[in-house]
N, CA, C and O atoms as a Tripos MOL2 file, in Angstrom:
@<TRIPOS>MOLECULE
protein
  280   279    70     0     0
PROTEIN
NO_CHARGES

@<TRIPOS>ATOM
      1 N         -25.7440  -12.9540   26.2610 N.3       1 MET1
      2 CA        -26.1290  -12.2090   25.0770 C.3       1 MET1
      3 C         -25.2730  -10.9410   24.9140 C.2       1 MET1
      4 O         -24.8300  -10.6120   23.8130 O.2       1 MET1
      5 N         -25.0510  -10.2400   26.0320 N.am      2 GLU2
      6 CA        -24.2490   -9.0230   25.9560 C.3       2 GLU2
      7 C         -22.8190   -9.3300   25.5450 C.2       2 GLU2
      8 O         -22.1810   -8.5570   24.8310 O.2       2 GLU2
      9 N         -22.3340  -10.4620   26.0030 N.am      3 ARG3
     10 CA        -20.9630  -10.8500   25.6440 C.3       3 ARG3
     11 C         -20.8440  -11.1120   24.1360 C.2       3 ARG3
     12 O         -19.8550  -10.7170   23.5190 O.2       3 ARG3
     13 N         -21.8250  -11.7620   23.5520 N.am      4 ALA4
     14 CA        -21.8220  -12.0340   22.1120 C.3       4 ALA4
     15 C         -21.8770  -10.7280   21.3230 C.2       4 ALA4
     16 O         -21.1760  -10.5660   20.3240 O.2       4 ALA4
     17 N         -22.7200   -9.7960   21.7840 N.am      5 LEU5
     18 CA        -22.7970   -8.5000   21.1040 C.3       5 LEU5
     19 C         -21.4800   -7.7390   21.2130 C.2       5 LEU5
     20 O         -21.0620   -7.0900   20.2540 O.2       5 LEU5
     21 N         -20.8260   -7.8110   22.3630 N.am      6 ALA6
     22 CA        -19.5420   -7.1320   22.5380 C.3       6 ALA6
     23 C         -18.4820   -7.7230   21.6170 C.2       6 ALA6
     24 O         -17.6990   -6.9830   21.0200 O.2       6 ALA6
     25 N         -18.4500   -9.0410   21.4960 N.am      7 VAL7
     26 CA        -17.4810   -9.6930   20.6080 C.3       7 VAL7
     27 C         -17.7580   -9.3270   19.1510 C.2       7 VAL7
     28 O         -16.8270   -9.0630   18.3900 O.2       7 VAL7
     29 N         -19.0390   -9.3100   18.7580 N.am      8 MET8
     30 CA        -19.3790   -8.9220   17.3790 C.3       8 MET8
     31 C         -18.9990   -7.4660   17.1190 C.2       8 MET8
     32 O         -18.5020   -7.1430   16.0410 O.2       8 MET8
     33 N         -19.2270   -6.5840   18.0940 N.am      9 PHE9
     34 CA        -18.8730   -5.1850   17.9360 C.3       9 PHE9
     35 C         -17.3630   -5.0090   17.7910 C.2       9 PHE9
     36 O         -16.9090   -4.2590   16.9270 O.2       9 PHE9
     37 N         -16.5910   -5.6850   18.6180 N.am     10 LEU10
     38 CA        -15.1330   -5.5930   18.5230 C.3      10 LEU10
     39 C         -14.6270   -6.1650   17.1990 C.2      10 LEU10
     40 O         -13.7090   -5.6080   16.5960 O.2      10 LEU10
     41 N         -15.2080   -7.2550   16.7500 N.am     11 GLY11
     42 CA        -14.8150   -7.8330   15.4630 C.3      11 GLY11
     43 C         -15.1140   -6.8960   14.3090 C.2      11 GLY11
     44 O         -14.2810   -6.7110   13.4220 O.2      11 GLY11
     45 N         -16.3030   -6.3040   14.3170 N.am     12 LEU12
     46 CA        -16.6710   -5.3570   13.2660 C.3      12 LEU12
     47 C         -15.7770   -4.1190   13.3070 C.2      12 LEU12
     48 O         -15.3830   -3.6060   12.2600 O.2      12 LEU12
     49 N         -15.4580   -3.6410   14.4940 N.am     13 THR13
     50 CA        -14.5580   -2.4950   14.6280 C.3      13 THR13
     51 C         -13.1840   -2.8120   14.0650 C.2      13 THR13
     52 O         -12.5910   -1.9820   13.3750 O.2      13 THR13
     53 N         -12.6770   -3.9880   14.3460 N.am     14 LEU14
     54 CA        -11.3750   -4.4000   13.8130 C.3      14 LEU14
     55 C         -11.3910   -4.4730   12.2960 C.2      14 LEU14
     56 O         -10.4260   -4.0560   11.6560 O.2      14 LEU14
     57 N         -12.4470   -4.9850   11.7120 N.am     15 VAL15
     58 CA        -12.5670   -5.0660   10.2530 C.3      15 VAL15
     59 C         -12.5880   -3.6660    9.6460 C.2      15 VAL15
     60 O         -11.9140   -3.4200    8.6460 O.2      15 VAL15
     61 N         -13.3410   -2.7590   10.2260 N.am     16 VAL16
     62 CA        -13.4310   -1.3910    9.7000 C.3      16 VAL16
     63 C         -12.0870   -0.6760    9.7990 C.2      16 VAL16
     64 O         -11.6680   -0.0200    8.8460 O.2      16 VAL16
     65 N         -11.4110   -0.7920   10.9290 N.am     17 ILE17
     66 CA        -10.1060   -0.1430   11.0920 C.3      17 ILE17
     67 C          -9.0870   -0.7070   10.1110 C.2      17 ILE17
     68 O          -8.2940    0.0430    9.5430 O.2      17 ILE17
     69 N          -9.1020   -2.0270    9.9060 N.am     18 THR18
     70 CA         -8.1890   -2.6450    8.9490 C.3      18 THR18
     71 C          -8.4560   -2.1500    7.5350 C.2      18 THR18
     72 O          -7.5150   -1.8600    6.7960 O.2      18 THR18
     73 N          -9.7120   -2.0490    7.1520 N.am     19 PHE19
     74 CA        -10.0700   -1.5810    5.8100 C.3      19 PHE19
     75 C          -9.6710   -0.1240    5.6120 C.2      19 PHE19
     76 O          -9.1570    0.2360    4.5530 O.2      19 PHE19
     77 N          -9.8980    0.7140    6.6140 N.am     20 VAL20
     78 CA         -9.5170    2.1310    6.5140 C.3      20 VAL20
     79 C          -8.0010    2.2670    6.3990 C.2      20 VAL20
     80 O          -7.5220    3.0770    5.6050 O.2      20 VAL20
     81 N          -7.2350    1.4970    7.1700 N.am     21 PHE21
     82 CA         -5.7760    1.5360    7.0630 C.3      21 PHE21
     83 C          -5.3280    1.1040    5.6680 C.2      21 PHE21
     84 O          -4.4230    1.7130    5.0970 O.2      21 PHE21
     85 N          -5.9470    0.0620    5.1130 N.am     22 TYR22
     86 CA         -5.5950   -0.4060    3.7670 C.3      22 TYR22
     87 C          -5.8410    0.6960    2.7400 C.2      22 TYR22
     88 O          -4.9970    0.9230    1.8740 O.2      22 TYR22
     89 N          -6.9670    1.3760    2.8180 N.am     23 LEU23
     90 CA         -7.2500    2.4570    1.8730 C.3      23 LEU23
     91 C          -6.2600    3.6110    2.0280 C.2      23 LEU23
     92 O          -5.8220    4.1850    1.0310 O.2      23 LEU23
     93 N          -5.9060    3.9520    3.2560 N.am     24 GLN24
     94 CA         -4.9490    5.0370    3.4800 C.3      24 GLN24
     95 C          -3.5640    4.6630    2.9750 C.2      24 GLN24
     96 O          -2.8860    5.4890    2.3640 O.2      24 GLN24
     97 N          -3.1350    3.4330    3.2220 N.am     25 ALA25
     98 CA         -1.8310    2.9850    2.7420 C.3      25 ALA25
     99 C          -1.7870    2.9960    1.2260 C.2      25 ALA25
    100 O          -0.7550    3.3420    0.6500 O.2      25 ALA25
    101 N          -2.8680    2.6310    0.5660 N.am     26 ASN26
    102 CA         -2.9160    2.7000   -0.8870 C.3      26 ASN26
    103 C          -2.8730    4.1360   -1.3740 C.2      26 ASN26
    104 O          -2.2220    4.4280   -2.3770 O.2      26 ASN26
    105 N          -3.5500    5.0300   -0.6870 N.am     27 ALA27
    106 CA         -3.6330    6.4140   -1.1290 C.3      27 ALA27
    107 C          -2.2690    7.0960   -1.1190 C.2      27 ALA27
    108 O          -2.0090    7.9440   -1.9720 O.2      27 ALA27
    109 N          -1.3950    6.7490   -0.1810 N.am     28 ILE28
    110 CA         -0.0880    7.4050   -0.1430 C.3      28 ILE28
    111 C           1.0160    6.5440   -0.7440 C.2      28 ILE28
    112 O           2.1820    6.9400   -0.7280 O.2      28 ILE28
    113 N           0.6710    5.3820   -1.2670 N.am     29 GLY29
    114 CA          1.6510    4.5730   -1.9860 C.3      29 GLY29
    115 C           2.5640    3.7470   -1.1180 C.2      29 GLY29
    116 O           3.6890    3.4660   -1.5300 O.2      29 GLY29
    117 N           2.1450    3.3470    0.0510 N.am     30 LEU30
    118 CA          3.0090    2.5430    0.9120 C.3      30 LEU30
    119 C           3.0890    1.0820    0.4700 C.2      30 LEU30
    120 O           4.0230    0.3690    0.8370 O.2      30 LEU30
    121 N           2.1260    0.6490   -0.3030 N.am     31 LEU31
    122 CA          2.1140   -0.7410   -0.7300 C.3      31 LEU31
    123 C           2.7510   -0.8310   -2.1170 C.2      31 LEU31
    124 O           2.1420   -0.4360   -3.1110 O.2      31 LEU31
    125 N           3.9680   -1.3470   -2.1800 N.am     32 TYR32
    126 CA          4.6760   -1.4230   -3.4470 C.3      32 TYR32
    127 C           5.6650   -2.5790   -3.4210 C.2      32 TYR32
    128 O           5.9630   -3.1400   -2.3670 O.2      32 TYR32
    129 N           6.1630   -2.9230   -4.5960 N.am     33 TRP33
    130 CA          7.2880   -3.8400   -4.6940 C.3      33 TRP33
    131 C           8.1700   -3.3720   -5.8330 C.2      33 TRP33
    132 O           7.7690   -2.5120   -6.6180 O.2      33 TRP33
    133 N           9.3740   -3.9300   -5.9320 N.am     34 ARG34
    134 CA         10.3250   -3.4630   -6.9420 C.3      34 ARG34
    135 C          10.9850   -4.6470   -7.6230 C.2      34 ARG34
    136 O          10.9830   -5.7680   -7.1160 O.2      34 ARG34
    137 N          11.5550   -4.3610   -8.7990 N.am     35 SER35
    138 CA         12.3220   -5.3720   -9.5220 C.3      35 SER35
    139 C          13.4900   -4.6850  -10.2200 C.2      35 SER35
    140 O          13.3890   -3.5280  -10.6290 O.2      35 SER35
    141 N          14.5980   -5.4100  -10.3530 N.am     36 PHE36
    142 CA         15.7970   -4.8960  -11.0170 C.3      36 PHE36
    143 C          16.0060   -5.6420  -12.3280 C.2      36 PHE36
    144 O          15.8500   -6.8610  -12.3970 O.2      36 PHE36
    145 N          16.3580   -4.8960  -13.3590 N.am     37 GLN37
    146 CA         16.7660   -5.4860  -14.6320 C.3      37 GLN37
    147 C          17.9270   -4.6530  -15.1560 C.2      37 GLN37
    148 O          17.7310   -3.5480  -15.6630 O.2      37 GLN37
    149 N          19.1290   -5.1880  -15.0320 N.am     38 GLY38
    150 CA         20.3170   -4.4560  -15.4700 C.3      38 GLY38
    151 C          20.4930   -3.1960  -14.6540 C.2      38 GLY38
    152 O          20.6510   -3.2630  -13.4350 O.2      38 GLY38
    153 N          20.4660   -2.0300  -15.3180 N.am     39 ASN39
    154 CA         20.6360   -0.7580  -14.6120 C.3      39 ASN39
    155 C          19.3020   -0.0510  -14.3910 C.2      39 ASN39
    156 O          19.2840    1.1410  -14.0840 O.2      39 ASN39
    157 N          18.1820   -0.7680  -14.5410 N.am     40 GLU40
    158 CA         16.8610   -0.1790  -14.3500 C.3      40 GLU40
    159 C          16.2150   -0.6960  -13.0700 C.2      40 GLU40
    160 O          16.2740   -1.8870  -12.7630 O.2      40 GLU40
    161 N          15.6100    0.2040  -12.3430 N.am     41 LEU41
    162 CA         14.8230   -0.1390  -11.1680 C.3      41 LEU41
    163 C          13.3730    0.1640  -11.5030 C.2      41 LEU41
    164 O          13.0380    1.2990  -11.8420 O.2      41 LEU41
    165 N          12.5220   -0.8270  -11.4120 N.am     42 THR42
    166 CA         11.1030   -0.6430  -11.6800 C.3      42 THR42
    167 C          10.3350   -0.7910  -10.3840 C.2      42 THR42
    168 O          10.4310   -1.8150   -9.7080 O.2      42 THR42
    169 N           9.5690    0.2360  -10.0370 N.am     43 CYS43
    170 CA          8.7570    0.2340   -8.8230 C.3      43 CYS43
    171 C           7.2860    0.1170   -9.2150 C.2      43 CYS43
    172 O           6.8080    0.8310  -10.0960 O.2      43 CYS43
    173 N           6.5910   -0.7750   -8.5610 N.am     44 TYR44
    174 CA          5.1690   -0.9790   -8.8020 C.3      44 TYR44
    175 C           4.4150   -0.5410   -7.5500 C.2      44 TYR44
    176 O           4.6730   -1.0490   -6.4590 O.2      44 TYR44
    177 N           3.4880    0.3970   -7.7030 N.am     45 TYR45
    178 CA          2.7200    0.9240   -6.5760 C.3      45 TYR45
    179 C           1.2480    0.5750   -6.7640 C.2      45 TYR45
    180 O           0.7230    0.6180   -7.8770 O.2      45 TYR45
    181 N           0.5910    0.2270   -5.6610 N.am     46 TYR46
    182 CA         -0.8580    0.1040   -5.6610 C.3      46 TYR46
    183 C          -1.4290    1.4760   -5.3700 C.2      46 TYR46
    184 O          -1.0020    2.1370   -4.4240 O.2      46 TYR46
    185 N          -2.3690    1.9030   -6.1540 N.am     47 GLY47
    186 CA         -3.0330    3.1760   -5.9030 C.3      47 GLY47
    187 C          -4.5310    2.9880   -5.9900 C.2      47 GLY47
    188 O          -5.1060    3.1030   -7.0730 O.2      47 GLY47
    189 N          -5.1710    2.7020   -4.8750 N.am     48 GLY48
    190 CA         -6.5980    2.4070   -4.9010 C.3      48 GLY48
    191 C          -6.8400    1.0710   -5.5500 C.2      48 GLY48
    192 O          -6.4510    0.0340   -5.0120 O.2      48 GLY48
    193 N          -7.4770    1.0840   -6.6990 N.am     49 LEU49
    194 CA         -7.7520   -0.1650   -7.4080 C.3      49 LEU49
    195 C          -6.8360   -0.3820   -8.6040 C.2      49 LEU49
    196 O          -6.9710   -1.3800   -9.3110 O.2      49 LEU49
    197 N          -5.9170    0.5290   -8.8390 N.am     50 SER50
    198 CA         -5.0430    0.4080  -10.0050 C.3      50 SER50
    199 C          -3.5960    0.1930   -9.5830 C.2      50 SER50
    200 O          -3.2340    0.4020   -8.4250 O.2      50 SER50
    201 N          -2.7830   -0.2230  -10.5310 N.am     51 LEU51
    202 CA         -1.3680   -0.4720  -10.3090 C.3      51 LEU51
    203 C          -0.5720    0.4960  -11.1670 C.2      51 LEU51
    204 O          -0.8160    0.6120  -12.3680 O.2      51 LEU51
    205 N           0.3830    1.1970  -10.5530 N.am     52 HIS52
    206 CA          1.2080    2.1680  -11.2720 C.3      52 HIS52
    207 C           2.6380    1.6580  -11.3300 C.2      52 HIS52
    208 O           3.1530    1.1090  -10.3560 O.2      52 HIS52
    209 N           3.2720    1.8440  -12.4740 N.am     53 GLN53
    210 CA          4.6440    1.3930  -12.6720 C.3      53 GLN53
    211 C           5.5240    2.5960  -12.9610 C.2      53 GLN53
    212 O           5.2020    3.4180  -13.8190 O.2      53 GLN53
    213 N           6.6510    2.7000  -12.2330 N.am     54 VAL54
    214 CA          7.6120    3.7820  -12.4270 C.3      54 VAL54
    215 C           8.9810    3.1510  -12.6130 C.2      54 VAL54
    216 O           9.3690    2.2750  -11.8390 O.2      54 VAL54
    217 N           9.7220    3.5860  -13.6370 N.am     55 THR55
    218 CA         11.0470    3.0380  -13.9190 C.3      55 THR55
    219 C          12.1010    4.1280  -13.7480 C.2      55 THR55
    220 O          11.9560    5.2390  -14.2580 O.2      55 THR55
    221 N          13.1650    3.7880  -13.0180 N.am     56 PHE56
    222 CA         14.2950    4.6940  -12.8150 C.3      56 PHE56
    223 C          15.5210    4.0920  -13.4880 C.2      56 PHE56
    224 O          15.7010    2.8750  -13.4780 O.2      56 PHE56
    225 N          16.3670    4.9430  -14.0750 N.am     57 HIS57
    226 CA         17.5730    4.4960  -14.7660 C.3      57 HIS57
    227 C          18.8090    4.9970  -14.0150 C.2      57 HIS57
    228 O          18.9360    6.1970  -13.7720 O.2      57 HIS57
    229 N          19.7080    4.1060  -13.6490 N.am     58 ASP58
    230 CA         21.0340    4.3890  -13.0870 C.3      58 ASP58
    231 C          21.0610    5.2090  -11.7920 C.2      58 ASP58
    232 O          21.8780    4.9280  -10.9160 O.2      58 ASP58
    233 N          20.2140    6.1860  -11.6530 N.am     59 SER59
    234 CA         20.3910    7.1380  -10.5680 C.3      59 SER59
    235 C          19.7980    6.6860   -9.2410 C.2      59 SER59
    236 O          20.2000    7.1920   -8.1930 O.2      59 SER59
    237 N          18.8760    5.7720   -9.2550 N.am     60 GLN60
    238 CA         18.1540    5.4420   -8.0330 C.3      60 GLN60
    239 C          18.2360    3.9420   -7.7560 C.2      60 GLN60
    240 O          18.0430    3.1270   -8.6580 O.2      60 GLN60
    241 N          18.5210    3.5840   -6.5060 N.am     61 ARG61
    242 CA         18.6110    2.1790   -6.1290 C.3      61 ARG61
    243 C          17.4840    1.7600   -5.1860 C.2      61 ARG61
    244 O          17.3400    0.5750   -4.8850 O.2      61 ARG61
    245 N          16.6770    2.7310   -4.7120 N.am     62 LYS62
    246 CA         15.5520    2.4290   -3.8360 C.3      62 LYS62
    247 C          14.2990    3.1110   -4.3700 C.2      62 LYS62
    248 O          14.3740    4.1810   -4.9760 O.2      62 LYS62
    249 N          13.1700    2.4960   -4.1460 N.am     63 CYS63
    250 CA         11.9020    3.1080   -4.5380 C.3      63 CYS63
    251 C          11.5080    4.1710   -3.5160 C.2      63 CYS63
    252 O          11.6530    3.9520   -2.3130 O.2      63 CYS63
    253 N          11.0120    5.3170   -3.9780 N.am     64 PRO64
    254 CA         10.5050    6.3050   -3.0260 C.3      64 PRO64
    255 C           9.2960    5.7420   -2.2800 C.2      64 PRO64
    256 O           8.4980    5.0070   -2.8620 O.2      64 PRO64
    257 N           9.1560    6.0770   -1.0120 N.am     65 MET65
    258 CA          8.0500    5.5620   -0.2160 C.3      65 MET65
    259 C           6.7140    6.1320   -0.6530 C.2      65 MET65
    260 O           5.7020    5.4360   -0.5780 O.2      65 MET65
    261 N           6.6800    7.3840   -1.1090 N.am     66 THR66
    262 CA          5.4310    7.9930   -1.5320 C.3      66 THR66
    263 C           5.4750    8.2750   -3.0190 C.2      66 THR66
    264 O           6.5290    8.2100   -3.6510 O.2      66 THR66
    265 N           4.3130    8.5880   -3.5660 N.am     67 ARG67
    266 CA          4.2280    8.8370   -4.9990 C.3      67 ARG67
    267 C           4.4680   10.2980   -5.3510 C.2      67 ARG67
    268 O           4.1530   10.7040   -6.4690 O.2      67 ARG67
    269 N           5.0080   11.0960   -4.4540 N.am     68 GLU68
    270 CA          5.2550   12.5150   -4.7110 C.3      68 GLU68
    271 C           6.2840   12.7150   -5.8220 C.2      68 GLU68
    272 O           6.2300   13.7100   -6.5450 O.2      68 GLU68
    273 N           7.2100   11.7850   -5.9610 N.am     69 SER69
    274 CA          8.3000   11.9830   -6.9210 C.3      69 SER69
    275 C           7.9050   11.6430   -8.3510 C.2      69 SER69
    276 O           8.7450   11.6840   -9.2500 O.2      69 SER69
    277 N           6.6450   11.3100   -8.5730 N.am     70 TRP70
    278 CA          6.2300   10.9800   -9.9370 C.3      70 TRP70
    279 C           6.1440   12.2410  -10.6970 C.2      70 TRP70
    280 O           5.8110   12.2270  -11.8820 O.2      70 TRP70
@<TRIPOS>BOND
     1     1     2 1
     2     2     3 1
     3     3     4 2
     4     3     5 am
     5     5     6 1
     6     6     7 1
     7     7     8 2
     8     7     9 am
     9     9    10 1
    10    10    11 1
    11    11    12 2
    12    11    13 am
    13    13    14 1
    14    14    15 1
    15    15    16 2
    16    15    17 am
    17    17    18 1
    18    18    19 1
    19    19    20 2
    20    19    21 am
    21    21    22 1
    22    22    23 1
    23    23    24 2
    24    23    25 am
    25    25    26 1
    26    26    27 1
    27    27    28 2
    28    27    29 am
    29    29    30 1
    30    30    31 1
    31    31    32 2
    32    31    33 am
    33    33    34 1
    34    34    35 1
    35    35    36 2
    36    35    37 am
    37    37    38 1
    38    38    39 1
    39    39    40 2
    40    39    41 am
    41    41    42 1
    42    42    43 1
    43    43    44 2
    44    43    45 am
    45    45    46 1
    46    46    47 1
    47    47    48 2
    48    47    49 am
    49    49    50 1
    50    50    51 1
    51    51    52 2
    52    51    53 am
    53    53    54 1
    54    54    55 1
    55    55    56 2
    56    55    57 am
    57    57    58 1
    58    58    59 1
    59    59    60 2
    60    59    61 am
    61    61    62 1
    62    62    63 1
    63    63    64 2
    64    63    65 am
    65    65    66 1
    66    66    67 1
    67    67    68 2
    68    67    69 am
    69    69    70 1
    70    70    71 1
    71    71    72 2
    72    71    73 am
    73    73    74 1
    74    74    75 1
    75    75    76 2
    76    75    77 am
    77    77    78 1
    78    78    79 1
    79    79    80 2
    80    79    81 am
    81    81    82 1
    82    82    83 1
    83    83    84 2
    84    83    85 am
    85    85    86 1
    86    86    87 1
    87    87    88 2
    88    87    89 am
    89    89    90 1
    90    90    91 1
    91    91    92 2
    92    91    93 am
    93    93    94 1
    94    94    95 1
    95    95    96 2
    96    95    97 am
    97    97    98 1
    98    98    99 1
    99    99   100 2
   100    99   101 am
   101   101   102 1
   102   102   103 1
   103   103   104 2
   104   103   105 am
   105   105   106 1
   106   106   107 1
   107   107   108 2
   108   107   109 am
   109   109   110 1
   110   110   111 1
   111   111   112 2
   112   111   113 am
   113   113   114 1
   114   114   115 1
   115   115   116 2
   116   115   117 am
   117   117   118 1
   118   118   119 1
   119   119   120 2
   120   119   121 am
   121   121   122 1
   122   122   123 1
   123   123   124 2
   124   123   125 am
   125   125   126 1
   126   126   127 1
   127   127   128 2
   128   127   129 am
   129   129   130 1
   130   130   131 1
   131   131   132 2
   132   131   133 am
   133   133   134 1
   134   134   135 1
   135   135   136 2
   136   135   137 am
   137   137   138 1
   138   138   139 1
   139   139   140 2
   140   139   141 am
   141   141   142 1
   142   142   143 1
   143   143   144 2
   144   143   145 am
   145   145   146 1
   146   146   147 1
   147   147   148 2
   148   147   149 am
   149   149   150 1
   150   150   151 1
   151   151   152 2
   152   151   153 am
   153   153   154 1
   154   154   155 1
   155   155   156 2
   156   155   157 am
   157   157   158 1
   158   158   159 1
   159   159   160 2
   160   159   161 am
   161   161   162 1
   162   162   163 1
   163   163   164 2
   164   163   165 am
   165   165   166 1
   166   166   167 1
   167   167   168 2
   168   167   169 am
   169   169   170 1
   170   170   171 1
   171   171   172 2
   172   171   173 am
   173   173   174 1
   174   174   175 1
   175   175   176 2
   176   175   177 am
   177   177   178 1
   178   178   179 1
   179   179   180 2
   180   179   181 am
   181   181   182 1
   182   182   183 1
   183   183   184 2
   184   183   185 am
   185   185   186 1
   186   186   187 1
   187   187   188 2
   188   187   189 am
   189   189   190 1
   190   190   191 1
   191   191   192 2
   192   191   193 am
   193   193   194 1
   194   194   195 1
   195   195   196 2
   196   195   197 am
   197   197   198 1
   198   198   199 1
   199   199   200 2
   200   199   201 am
   201   201   202 1
   202   202   203 1
   203   203   204 2
   204   203   205 am
   205   205   206 1
   206   206   207 1
   207   207   208 2
   208   207   209 am
   209   209   210 1
   210   210   211 1
   211   211   212 2
   212   211   213 am
   213   213   214 1
   214   214   215 1
   215   215   216 2
   216   215   217 am
   217   217   218 1
   218   218   219 1
   219   219   220 2
   220   219   221 am
   221   221   222 1
   222   222   223 1
   223   223   224 2
   224   223   225 am
   225   225   226 1
   226   226   227 1
   227   227   228 2
   228   227   229 am
   229   229   230 1
   230   230   231 1
   231   231   232 2
   232   231   233 am
   233   233   234 1
   234   234   235 1
   235   235   236 2
   236   235   237 am
   237   237   238 1
   238   238   239 1
   239   239   240 2
   240   239   241 am
   241   241   242 1
   242   242   243 1
   243   243   244 2
   244   243   245 am
   245   245   246 1
   246   246   247 1
   247   247   248 2
   248   247   249 am
   249   249   250 1
   250   250   251 1
   251   251   252 2
   252   251   253 am
   253   253   254 1
   254   254   255 1
   255   255   256 2
   256   255   257 am
   257   257   258 1
   258   258   259 1
   259   259   260 2
   260   259   261 am
   261   261   262 1
   262   262   263 1
   263   263   264 2
   264   263   265 am
   265   265   266 1
   266   266   267 1
   267   267   268 2
   268   267   269 am
   269   269   270 1
   270   270   271 1
   271   271   272 2
   272   271   273 am
   273   273   274 1
   274   274   275 1
   275   275   276 2
   276   275   277 am
   277   277   278 1
   278   278   279 1
   279   279   280 2
@<TRIPOS>SUBSTRUCTURE
     1 MET1         2 RESIDUE 1 A MET
     2 GLU2         6 RESIDUE 1 A GLU
     3 ARG3        10 RESIDUE 1 A ARG
     4 ALA4        14 RESIDUE 1 A ALA
     5 LEU5        18 RESIDUE 1 A LEU
     6 ALA6        22 RESIDUE 1 A ALA
     7 VAL7        26 RESIDUE 1 A VAL
     8 MET8        30 RESIDUE 1 A MET
     9 PHE9        34 RESIDUE 1 A PHE
    10 LEU10       38 RESIDUE 1 A LEU
    11 GLY11       42 RESIDUE 1 A GLY
    12 LEU12       46 RESIDUE 1 A LEU
    13 THR13       50 RESIDUE 1 A THR
    14 LEU14       54 RESIDUE 1 A LEU
    15 VAL15       58 RESIDUE 1 A VAL
    16 VAL16       62 RESIDUE 1 A VAL
    17 ILE17       66 RESIDUE 1 A ILE
    18 THR18       70 RESIDUE 1 A THR
    19 PHE19       74 RESIDUE 1 A PHE
    20 VAL20       78 RESIDUE 1 A VAL
    21 PHE21       82 RESIDUE 1 A PHE
    22 TYR22       86 RESIDUE 1 A TYR
    23 LEU23       90 RESIDUE 1 A LEU
    24 GLN24       94 RESIDUE 1 A GLN
    25 ALA25       98 RESIDUE 1 A ALA
    26 ASN26      102 RESIDUE 1 A ASN
    27 ALA27      106 RESIDUE 1 A ALA
    28 ILE28      110 RESIDUE 1 A ILE
    29 GLY29      114 RESIDUE 1 A GLY
    30 LEU30      118 RESIDUE 1 A LEU
    31 LEU31      122 RESIDUE 1 A LEU
    32 TYR32      126 RESIDUE 1 A TYR
    33 TRP33      130 RESIDUE 1 A TRP
    34 ARG34      134 RESIDUE 1 A ARG
    35 SER35      138 RESIDUE 1 A SER
    36 PHE36      142 RESIDUE 1 A PHE
    37 GLN37      146 RESIDUE 1 A GLN
    38 GLY38      150 RESIDUE 1 A GLY
    39 ASN39      154 RESIDUE 1 A ASN
    40 GLU40      158 RESIDUE 1 A GLU
    41 LEU41      162 RESIDUE 1 A LEU
    42 THR42      166 RESIDUE 1 A THR
    43 CYS43      170 RESIDUE 1 A CYS
    44 TYR44      174 RESIDUE 1 A TYR
    45 TYR45      178 RESIDUE 1 A TYR
    46 TYR46      182 RESIDUE 1 A TYR
    47 GLY47      186 RESIDUE 1 A GLY
    48 GLY48      190 RESIDUE 1 A GLY
    49 LEU49      194 RESIDUE 1 A LEU
    50 SER50      198 RESIDUE 1 A SER
    51 LEU51      202 RESIDUE 1 A LEU
    52 HIS52      206 RESIDUE 1 A HIS
    53 GLN53      210 RESIDUE 1 A GLN
    54 VAL54      214 RESIDUE 1 A VAL
    55 THR55      218 RESIDUE 1 A THR
    56 PHE56      222 RESIDUE 1 A PHE
    57 HIS57      226 RESIDUE 1 A HIS
    58 ASP58      230 RESIDUE 1 A ASP
    59 SER59      234 RESIDUE 1 A SER
    60 GLN60      238 RESIDUE 1 A GLN
    61 ARG61      242 RESIDUE 1 A ARG
    62 LYS62      246 RESIDUE 1 A LYS
    63 CYS63      250 RESIDUE 1 A CYS
    64 PRO64      254 RESIDUE 1 A PRO
    65 MET65      258 RESIDUE 1 A MET
    66 THR66      262 RESIDUE 1 A THR
    67 ARG67      266 RESIDUE 1 A ARG
    68 GLU68      270 RESIDUE 1 A GLU
    69 SER69      274 RESIDUE 1 A SER
    70 TRP70      278 RESIDUE 1 A TRP
């Protein structure tokens, strides 16, 4: 019985830590993808439950890791 409770506790702890990391990664904009069209770079960021789109022209070839540059 104690072994089952220990496994359930570790599983629940892993789920909570994973969820907290996901929320933190969303809060600072680490989850994103990009697309190129001609001379435009479009970066799509997840921010909580919404999606933000930022477009750069000519000057930038990489998406910023954080949303500070918005």
